[in-house]
N, C-alpha and C positions, 0 to 999 in steps of 0.2 A: 335783495336777500337771496332770491332764487339763483341768480348768477353766481354768487359766492358759494352756495351749496353745490351747484354743478361743478364749479372749479375744484372744490374739495373732493367731490366724488371722482373726478378724473384723476386727481393726484393719488387717491387711494387705489383706484383701478390699476394704475401704472405700478404702484408699490406692490400690489398683489402679484402682478405679472412678473416683476423682477424677483420678488421673494420666491415665487414658484421656480423660476430658473435657478436661483441660488440653492434652494432646498433640493432640487433635483441633482445639482452638482454635489451637494453634501451627501445625499443618499448613494450616488453612484461611485464617487471618488473617495468619500470619507475624509474629505479635506477639512482642515480646521476652519471653524466658522469665522473667526477674525480674519483669516487669510481670504476667504471667499468675499467677505464684506469689503475688504480693502481692494480686492481685484475688481469688484463691481463698481466701486467708487472711482477707480482709475480708468477702467476700460469701457464702461457703459455710460450712456447719457442718463444721468440721474437728476437732471435739473428740474424735470417736471414730475418728480416722484415724492410722495409723502414719506420722507426718510424715517420719521418716527415709526410709522407702521411697518415699513420695510424692515427696519432693525428689530422691531418687536417680533414679527413673524419669523425672521431669520434665526433669532436666538431663542425665543420661547417655544416654538414648535419642537425643535430638537430636544430641548430641556424636558419636555413633557411627552415625548414620543410614546412611551409605554402607556401612559394614561389615555392619550388620544386614540391610540390603536385599540385599546380595550373598550373605549366608548363606541367606536363605529364598527368594531369587529363582529359583533352579533348580527349585524344587518347585511353582511357580505354573503354572496352566494358561492364563494370559493375561499380557500385559505389565503391569508394575507400575503404569503410569499409568492402567490400566483398573480397578485395584482400588478398591473403595469406601474412602473415607478412614477410616471406622471400622475396617474390616478391616485396612487398612494399619497403623493405630496399634496394634491388638491384636497383629498379627504382629510388629511391631517390639518391643513390650513383652515378648511371650512369648519371642522370640528372645533379647533382652537377658537375661532372667531365666535362660533355659536355659544361656546362655554364662557369665554372671557370678555368678549367685546359686546356687552349688552347695549352699548350706545349705538350699535349698528343693527338696524332691523333685520329680523330673520330672513325675510324675503330678499333683502339686498345681499346678505352673506351667501345664500344659496344661488341666487342669480349670478353673482360674480364667479362662484365656483363653476357653474354651468358654462359660463362664457369662457373661462380658462380651459375647460375640458373641450369645448368646441374648437378653440384655437390650437391647443397643444396635444390633446388626447387622441385616442383612436376614434374611428368614425362615429360610433354610437355611445361612446363613453359618457357623454354629457347626460344621457338619460339615467345611466347607472349612478353617477355622482348625485344627480337630483334626487333619486329615490333613497339613496343611503343617507344623505344629509337631511332630508325631510324626516326620516325616522329618528335620526340623532336628535333633531330639534324637538320632536314630540316627546322624546325621553328626558328632556331637560325641563324641570318644572316651570321656570320662568319663560322659556321659549314656548312651551305648550300653552301657557296662559296667553302669550302674545298671539299665537296662531288662532286660538279660540276667539280672542277679542277681535282679530281682523276678520274672521268669518262672520261674527255677529255684525260688525260694521259693514261688511260687504253685502249682507242680506238686506240692510236697510235702504 
């Protein structure tokens, strides 16, 4: 069972990485999402990717961009238009998953976002991503309860 869970985790990690690249392309070039998806399927190795998660992030994050930006915006230390495009894409993806993917533990969502920031972001952006997404999670009632429950469990 553990092996299967690890395999799923790796597929999802790769899906997030590809989704970040695709969302970055969408933000910068304003290209049609269907065209980006087709391009990724043709030009990238998508064999070890959770395609369902990739497609969900690629299509749902842009569809909810105003809602997502409003959710994490209050926790930023600068205007959103001054955010690095990679940071913005990571924050949007992380906020989306915190809100909508309650099947994924809060710690996993934030850790995956931090790892993406370490790989693709500026030198210390992972700390910023971690802090903002932690505040987003605490502002979501179900995630706040999850955080509190994990603290209680960790203390035992």
